[in-house]
DRENLUM-148202 format. One record per residue (C-alpha): x, z, y. Coordinates in nm, 3 decimals. Example, Ala and Ser with C-alpha at 12.3 -4.5 7.8 and 13.67 -1.06 7.14 Angstrom:
((1.230,0.780,-0.450)) ((1.367,0.714,-0.106)) 
***
This chain:
((0.743,-5.249,-7.754)) ((0.845,-5.052,-8.064)) ((0.679,-4.710,-8.051)) ((0.707,-4.566,-8.400)) ((0.815,-4.638,-8.754)) ((0.669,-4.571,-9.095)) ((0.763,-4.627,-9.457)) ((0.607,-4.843,-9.727)) ((0.397,-4.623,-9.955)) ((0.255,-4.888,-10.192)) ((0.250,-5.268,-10.235)) ((-0.036,-5.435,-10.425)) ((-0.002,-5.811,-10.382)) ((-0.075,-5.877,-10.013)) ((-0.206,-5.524,-9.951)) ((0.055,-5.282,-9.815)) ((0.003,-4.908,-9.757)) ((0.230,-4.762,-9.489)) ((0.288,-4.388,-9.432)) ((0.324,-4.270,-9.070)) ((0.432,-3.913,-9.007)) ((0.285,-3.875,-8.657)) ((0.027,-4.131,-8.545)) ((-0.148,-4.401,-8.750)) ((-0.161,-4.736,-8.563)) ((-0.508,-4.861,-8.457)) ((-0.686,-5.141,-8.647)) ((-0.554,-5.497,-8.589)) ((-0.207,-5.367,-8.496)) ((0.086,-5.581,-8.617)) ((0.361,-5.415,-8.824)) ((0.697,-5.564,-8.923)) ((0.873,-5.489,-9.252)) ((1.148,-5.629,-9.473)) ((1.522,-5.673,-9.430)) ((1.499,-5.884,-9.113)) ((1.147,-5.776,-9.020)) ((1.028,-6.112,-9.153)) ((0.720,-5.966,-9.327)) ((0.421,-5.943,-9.087)) ((0.140,-5.700,-9.171)) ((-0.191,-5.645,-8.987)) ((-0.361,-5.306,-9.013)) ((-0.715,-5.348,-9.150)) ((-0.811,-4.991,-9.248)) ((-0.702,-4.626,-9.218)) ((-0.777,-4.457,-9.552)) ((-0.596,-4.134,-9.452)) ((-0.480,-3.951,-9.140)) ((-0.122,-4.060,-9.212)) ((-0.188,-4.383,-9.398)) ((-0.241,-4.736,-9.261)) ((-0.354,-5.008,-9.502)) ((-0.262,-5.361,-9.398)) ((-0.288,-5.720,-9.517)) ((0.037,-5.917,-9.520)) ((0.022,-6.242,-9.324)) ((0.346,-6.363,-9.486)) ((0.466,-6.344,-9.850)) ((0.567,-5.991,-9.957)) ((0.857,-6.081,-10.188)) ((1.132,-5.822,-10.161)) ((0.909,-5.550,-10.014)) ((0.951,-5.214,-10.190)) ((0.844,-4.851,-10.153)) ((1.046,-4.652,-9.905)) ((1.133,-4.949,-9.681)) ((1.105,-4.896,-9.305)) ((0.805,-5.046,-9.120)) ((0.807,-5.102,-8.743)) ((0.486,-5.047,-8.545)) ((0.462,-5.294,-8.254)) ((0.152,-5.126,-8.105)) ((0.023,-5.476,-8.031)) ((-0.231,-5.704,-8.202)) ((-0.144,-6.054,-8.326)) ((-0.093,-6.276,-8.020)) ((-0.058,-6.653,-7.976)) ((0.069,-6.857,-7.678)) ((-0.180,-7.024,-7.445)) ((-0.149,-7.292,-7.179)) ((-0.126,-7.667,-7.124)) ((0.228,-7.673,-7.263)) ((0.077,-7.641,-7.612)) ((-0.065,-7.996,-7.600)) ((0.102,-8.235,-7.842)) ((0.232,-7.958,-8.068)) ((0.154,-7.824,-8.415)) ((0.141,-7.446,-8.474)) ((0.111,-7.184,-8.746)) ((-0.107,-6.871,-8.730)) ((0.163,-6.684,-8.532)) ((0.168,-6.948,-8.258)) ((0.511,-7.078,-8.361)) ((0.557,-7.452,-8.314)) ((0.607,-7.621,-8.652)) ((0.648,-7.971,-8.505)) ((0.983,-8.118,-8.407)) ((0.931,-8.031,-8.036)) ((1.021,-7.663,-8.002)) ((0.853,-7.466,-7.724)) ((1.026,-7.215,-7.501)) ((0.931,-6.847,-7.518)) ((0.816,-6.807,-7.158)) ((0.450,-6.896,-7.228)) ((0.180,-6.631,-7.175)) ((0.034,-6.480,-7.493)) ((-0.316,-6.356,-7.575)) ((-0.455,-6.142,-7.855)) ((-0.646,-6.345,-8.114)) ((-0.915,-6.072,-8.130)) ((-1.125,-6.166,-7.828)) ((-1.493,-6.076,-7.777)) ((-1.751,-6.356,-7.747)) ((-1.854,-6.451,-7.389)) ((-2.139,-6.230,-7.257)) ((-2.488,-6.385,-7.261)) ((-2.501,-6.388,-6.880)) ((-2.219,-6.648,-6.879)) ((-2.382,-6.884,-7.131)) ((-2.510,-7.217,-6.995)) ((-2.890,-7.238,-7.011)) ((-2.929,-7.617,-7.023)) ((-2.874,-7.839,-7.327)) ((-2.664,-8.152,-7.301)) ((-2.600,-8.423,-7.563)) ((-2.242,-8.488,-7.676)) ((-2.201,-8.861,-7.749)) ((-1.964,-8.951,-8.036)) ((-1.973,-9.333,-8.060)) ((-2.092,-9.309,-8.424)) ((-2.435,-9.473,-8.461)) ((-2.585,-9.256,-8.736)) ((-2.490,-8.931,-8.557)) ((-2.586,-9.032,-8.201)) ((-2.929,-9.168,-8.298)) ((-3.057,-8.928,-8.564)) ((-2.833,-8.619,-8.533)) ((-2.734,-8.583,-8.165)) ((-2.469,-8.316,-8.115)) ((-2.494,-8.044,-7.851)) ((-2.228,-8.000,-7.586)) ((-2.099,-7.648,-7.645)) ((-2.280,-7.632,-7.978)) ((-2.171,-7.615,-8.338)) ((-2.220,-7.897,-8.588)) ((-2.150,-7.869,-8.959)) ((-2.030,-8.142,-9.194)) ((-2.163,-8.038,-9.534)) ((-2.035,-8.205,-9.847)) ((-1.857,-8.163,-10.177)) ((-1.504,-8.276,-10.253)) ((-1.416,-8.637,-10.172)) ((-1.726,-8.751,-9.978)) ((-1.552,-8.806,-9.643)) ((-1.555,-8.483,-9.438)) ((-1.194,-8.505,-9.320)) ((-1.220,-8.881,-9.247)) ((-1.527,-8.822,-9.029)) ((-1.349,-8.539,-8.844)) ((-1.042,-8.753,-8.772)) ((-1.263,-9.037,-8.648)) ((-1.441,-8.795,-8.413)) ((-1.102,-8.683,-8.275)) ((-1.006,-9.046,-8.215)) ((-1.332,-9.125,-8.035)) ((-1.343,-8.802,-7.832)) ((-0.989,-8.824,-7.696)) ((-1.044,-9.186,-7.594)) ((-1.379,-9.134,-7.418)) ((-1.390,-8.773,-7.294)) ((-1.183,-8.596,-7.031)) ((-1.109,-8.293,-7.241)) ((-0.884,-8.133,-7.498)) ((-0.907,-8.151,-7.878)) ((-0.793,-7.869,-8.102)) ((-0.772,-7.924,-8.476)) ((-0.773,-7.610,-8.690)) ((-0.684,-7.656,-9.058)) ((-0.791,-7.356,-9.266)) ((-0.670,-7.353,-9.625)) ((-0.623,-7.728,-9.646)) ((-0.343,-7.928,-9.810)) ((-0.012,-7.965,-9.623)) ((-0.021,-8.338,-9.709)) ((-0.344,-8.374,-9.507)) ((-0.192,-8.188,-9.212)) ((0.115,-8.412,-9.202)) ((-0.096,-8.730,-9.241)) ((-0.328,-8.621,-8.959)) ((-0.033,-8.540,-8.731)) ((0.118,-8.883,-8.800)) ((-0.219,-9.063,-8.756)) ((-0.280,-8.895,-8.420)) ((0.074,-8.983,-8.312)) ((0.025,-9.348,-8.413)) ((-0.312,-9.361,-8.233)) ((-0.139,-9.228,-7.917)) ((-0.382,-8.936,-7.877)) ((-0.147,-8.651,-7.975)) ((-0.064,-8.566,-7.613)) ((-0.425,-8.451,-7.560)) ((-0.459,-8.232,-7.866)) ((-0.328,-7.918,-8.033)) ((-0.304,-7.870,-8.410)) ((-0.292,-7.531,-8.580)) ((-0.273,-7.481,-8.956)) ((-0.306,-7.202,-9.210)) ((-0.222,-7.393,-9.526)) ((-0.359,-7.323,-9.872)) ((-0.016,-7.202,-9.994)) ((-0.011,-6.927,-9.730)) ((-0.141,-6.573,-9.797)) ((-0.513,-6.510,-9.755)) ((-0.451,-6.295,-9.443)) ((-0.294,-6.590,-9.257)) ((-0.577,-6.825,-9.359)) ((-0.832,-6.566,-9.248)) ((-0.678,-6.531,-8.900)) ((-0.593,-6.893,-8.814)) ((-0.949,-6.972,-8.696)) ((-0.932,-6.687,-8.442)) ((-0.590,-6.806,-8.327)) ((-0.727,-7.159,-8.264)) ((-1.025,-7.017,-8.072)) ((-0.795,-6.812,-7.850)) ((-0.611,-7.130,-7.749)) ((-0.945,-7.309,-7.693)) ((-1.083,-7.023,-7.480)) ((-0.787,-7.051,-7.237)) ((-0.876,-7.416,-7.166)) ((-1.245,-7.328,-7.123)) ((-1.214,-7.007,-6.919)) ((-0.888,-7.055,-6.725)) ((-0.833,-7.432,-6.698)) ((-1.212,-7.502,-6.679)) ((-1.190,-7.789,-6.927)) ((-1.420,-7.892,-7.209)) ((-1.274,-7.847,-7.557)) ((-1.354,-8.019,-7.885)) ((-1.268,-7.776,-8.166)) ((-1.256,-7.925,-8.515)) ((-1.235,-7.687,-8.809)) ((-1.145,-7.811,-9.155)) ((-1.265,-7.622,-9.354)) ((-1.490,-7.328,-9.259)) ((-1.557,-7.255,-9.628)) ((-1.185,-7.180,-9.670)) ((-1.221,-6.917,-9.393)) ((-1.501,-6.752,-9.593)) ((-1.295,-6.788,-9.911)) ((-0.992,-6.621,-9.744)) ((-1.219,-6.334,-9.635)) ((-1.341,-6.305,-9.994)) ((-0.980,-6.277,-10.117)) ((-0.896,-6.012,-9.856)) ((-1.211,-5.818,-9.948)) ((-1.122,-5.834,-10.318)) ((-0.764,-5.717,-10.251)) ((-0.907,-5.427,-10.049)) ((-1.117,-5.325,-10.349)) ((-1.456,-5.375,-10.182)) ((-1.759,-5.421,-10.406)) ((-1.846,-5.794,-10.412)) ((-2.188,-5.917,-10.303)) ((-2.391,-6.213,-10.433)) ((-2.187,-6.473,-10.629)) ((-1.870,-6.272,-10.568)) ((-1.869,-6.311,-10.189)) ((-1.755,-6.026,-9.966)) ((-2.027,-5.783,-9.845)) ((-1.914,-5.844,-9.485)) ((-1.957,-6.226,-9.504)) ((-2.226,-6.252,-9.232)) ((-2.035,-6.026,-8.989)) ((-1.699,-6.201,-9.033)) ((-1.851,-6.547,-8.987)) ((-2.045,-6.431,-8.678)) ((-1.731,-6.287,-8.516)) ((-1.576,-6.633,-8.534)) ((-1.880,-6.850,-8.456)) ((-2.015,-6.649,-8.160)) ((-1.695,-6.716,-7.962)) ((-1.783,-7.089,-7.961)) ((-2.014,-7.139,-7.663)) ((-2.102,-7.341,-7.353)) ((-2.035,-7.125,-7.046)) ((-2.046,-7.174,-6.669)) ((-1.673,-7.264,-6.670)) ((-1.665,-7.513,-6.959)) ((-1.775,-7.579,-7.315)) ((-1.619,-7.542,-7.657)) ((-1.795,-7.793,-7.882)) ((-1.718,-7.733,-8.248)) ((-1.751,-7.964,-8.546)) ((-1.685,-7.788,-8.873)) ((-1.634,-7.930,-9.219)) ((-1.813,-7.712,-9.475)) ((-1.717,-7.755,-9.840)) ((-2.029,-7.696,-10.050)) ((-1.937,-7.550,-10.391)) ((-2.081,-7.771,-10.669)) ((-2.290,-7.954,-10.401)) ((-2.523,-7.648,-10.397)) ((-2.672,-7.605,-10.049)) ((-2.819,-7.266,-10.153)) ((-2.471,-7.116,-10.194)) ((-2.436,-6.809,-9.964)) ((-2.139,-6.967,-9.780)) ((-2.349,-7.274,-9.689)) ((-2.662,-7.069,-9.607)) ((-2.481,-6.833,-9.366)) ((-2.301,-7.123,-9.198)) ((-2.632,-7.314,-9.152)) ((-2.773,-7.029,-8.941)) ((-2.506,-7.077,-8.669)) ((-2.534,-7.454,-8.632)) ((-2.720,-7.670,-8.381)) ((-2.673,-7.979,-8.603)) ((-2.623,-8.016,-8.978)) ((-2.466,-8.336,-9.109)) ((-2.505,-8.350,-9.487)) ((-2.276,-8.594,-9.666)) ((-2.411,-8.747,-9.986)) ((-2.209,-8.837,-10.293)) ((-2.480,-9.088,-10.393)) ((-2.448,-9.274,-10.061)) ((-2.069,-9.271,-10.085)) ((-2.091,-9.425,-10.434)) ((-2.311,-9.704,-10.291)) ((-2.049,-9.779,-10.023)) ((-2.250,-9.648,-9.725)) ((-1.991,-9.495,-9.490)) ((-2.022,-9.258,-9.314)) ((-2.201,-9.124,-9.625)) ((-2.455,-8.920,-9.427)) ((-2.782,-8.827,-9.599)) ((-3.003,-8.909,-9.300)) ((-3.313,-8.733,-9.438)) ((-3.142,-8.405,-9.529)) ((-2.943,-8.388,-9.203)) ((-3.093,-8.266,-8.877)) ((-3.030,-8.154,-8.521)) ((-3.216,-7.916,-8.292)) ((-3.132,-8.152,-8.003)) ((-3.361,-8.425,-8.143)) ((-3.658,-8.336,-7.922)) ((-3.825,-8.552,-7.651)) ((-3.738,-8.299,-7.380)) ((-3.362,-8.335,-7.443)) ((-3.296,-8.688,-7.569)) ((-3.592,-8.863,-7.402)) ((-3.917,-9.011,-7.532)) ((-3.778,-9.356,-7.629)) ((-3.482,-9.218,-7.825)) ((-3.708,-8.964,-7.999)) ((-3.971,-9.222,-8.099)) ((-3.705,-9.461,-8.241)) ((-3.540,-9.177,-8.436)) ((-3.878,-9.070,-8.580)) ((-3.963,-9.430,-8.674)) ((-3.628,-9.461,-8.857)) ((-3.687,-9.136,-9.045)) ((-4.042,-9.237,-9.144)) ((-3.924,-9.578,-9.266)) ((-3.639,-9.429,-9.470)) ((-3.868,-9.158,-9.615)) ((-4.126,-9.417,-9.723)) ((-3.849,-9.624,-9.886)) ((-3.730,-9.313,-10.072)) ((-4.084,-9.264,-10.211)) ((-4.100,-9.628,-10.323)) ((-3.766,-9.625,-10.509)) ((-3.915,-9.497,-10.836)) ((-4.178,-9.773,-10.838)) ((-3.913,-10.036,-10.761)) ((-3.694,-9.903,-11.045)) ((-3.979,-9.924,-11.298)) ((-4.178,-10.232,-11.191)) ((-3.956,-10.425,-10.948)) ((-3.999,-10.494,-10.577)) ((-4.233,-10.788,-10.646)) ((-4.509,-10.546,-10.755)) ((-4.524,-10.380,-10.413)) ((-4.779,-10.477,-10.149)) ((-4.666,-10.703,-9.864)) ((-4.667,-10.405,-9.628)) ((-4.449,-10.194,-9.861)) ((-4.209,-10.484,-9.908)) ((-4.166,-10.499,-9.529)) ((-4.085,-10.125,-9.525)) ((-3.824,-10.175,-9.798)) ((-3.665,-10.468,-9.612)) ((-3.651,-10.274,-9.284)) ((-3.506,-9.966,-9.457)) ((-3.233,-10.158,-9.635)) ((-3.130,-10.327,-9.308)) ((-3.135,-9.995,-9.121)) ((-2.923,-9.827,-9.390)) ((-2.662,-10.101,-9.361)) ((-2.673,-10.113,-8.982)) ((-2.607,-9.736,-8.969)) ((-2.279,-9.784,-9.156)) ((-1.978,-9.820,-8.930)) ((-1.612,-9.922,-8.964)) ((-1.377,-9.640,-8.860)) ((-1.047,-9.669,-8.674)) ((-0.892,-9.410,-8.905)) ((-0.970,-9.613,-9.218)) ((-0.852,-9.955,-9.097)) ((-0.548,-9.940,-9.326)) ((-0.770,-9.883,-9.633)) ((-1.049,-10.131,-9.557)) ((-1.064,-10.487,-9.422)) ((-1.284,-10.377,-9.130)) ((-1.154,-10.314,-8.776)) ((-1.275,-9.984,-8.629)) ((-1.559,-9.985,-8.374)) ((-1.734,-9.741,-8.142)) ((-2.093,-9.811,-8.041)) ((-2.265,-9.668,-7.733)) ((-2.596,-9.489,-7.775)) ((-2.778,-9.763,-7.578)) ((-2.648,-10.038,-7.809)) ((-2.723,-9.835,-8.123)) ((-3.082,-9.762,-8.013)) ((-3.134,-10.125,-7.915)) ((-3.016,-10.244,-8.258)) ((-3.240,-10.005,-8.452)) ((-3.543,-10.088,-8.237)) ((-3.497,-10.461,-8.296)) ((-3.463,-10.408,-8.673)) ((-3.783,-10.198,-8.675)) ((-3.959,-10.483,-8.489)) ((-3.852,-10.727,-8.767)) ((-3.649,-10.935,-8.522)) ((-3.376,-10.992,-8.782)) ((-3.587,-11.017,-9.098)) ((-3.452,-11.366,-9.175)) ((-3.089,-11.249,-9.186)) ((-2.945,-11.133,-9.520)) ((-2.893,-10.758,-9.574)) ((-2.516,-10.806,-9.607)) ((-2.501,-10.925,-9.244)) ((-2.587,-10.570,-9.124)) ((-2.314,-10.395,-9.326)) ((-2.013,-10.247,-9.140)) ((-2.085,-10.397,-8.798)) ((-2.087,-10.250,-8.447)) ((-2.353,-10.390,-8.212)) ((-2.657,-10.571,-8.355)) ((-2.547,-10.905,-8.203)) ((-2.268,-10.918,-8.465)) ((-2.536,-11.000,-8.725)) ((-2.542,-11.356,-8.587)) ((-2.170,-11.398,-8.666)) ((-2.223,-11.333,-9.038)) ((-2.064,-11.581,-9.275)) ((-2.142,-11.539,-9.646)) 
***
């Protein structure tokens, strides 16, 4: 409902100052400006008793001083409900796919508080993905947050799309893909891939593309969470929320902070980085009505894991999956650095004694191989003791067995995609550790599913 109007006082890029004669709108209120009210502004500060400072969520071309601004007295709202499944949206909740939605859907504000602690689930449950390396060494938590850390081009988006494919096929739940500041080409390809894989009817896609203003990119994560919370709290369904890329959310906040004239913090990041990230991450939780499980791609600037964006994101996660450029260059996909990655779920009390002991044995074997690599490079493997040579042979077979062909990369590789149950994956690793397959060549373990496929190897 339109309650009052103001006039544009100043325009500085995406920052718009609006003068109101009577009452300044509260923070997070949406204002409309421009010839056809096509420019959307969100109030983010009140520098004066008559002045509201807002960030434009759409381009500000054509906006000038003296133009009328309409105060809606409402925050930014997005539609919620099961009718959203199979559609693609922008930050305003408008369908950008060919199927246009009707306007009768209920709407909710994107600025929702996190669930109270009393509603959080107290037990931990493992979320199986069908990807060997993750399920064995880095088990994900149902209702938890997992981060995919990696630089440009090491396979974050591919791993996310594979997880969507596996989750929709094996879990009775909903998938929501949130693209923050990513390329429009990737969004269109993902939409088409999901359509071809026949899983689009169980997922929602929402994008704030990199060509959109920083305000839209900053808010799209909250919009996606609002849609996810409806499925968890009202429909009592589990939700898989995939965010690509959480660094772009931080980057958008940095741009907004710079436009607002705030003093930058370390490495140019906004001083409110920790607060803004927490407001988003704390809404992702496992409650008594359902769980939102989130897997987030995290771009690591210059592969530096000490960057403030990576450090602050680490603190919210229950599992950290670090992707390695070195492993990708060797052809090990998924290119997960198994020694740098970790999960708080990998304890005997949660995953069981057998799973824990196998995972620890794998880590020890791989760590010992890592220590021996320098000696092998200088003197050759023949100079190692018989015991060390056995460790090297086991490690090299384990490394290859933990690679896996993906459904989403079938068109690029000659390998058909495969999912592997946790039982089969554990069985395969245990048999390799017991030297059951020491007479088979290393190449037989590369890009296979179950361990029995080793016997089908033809050089």
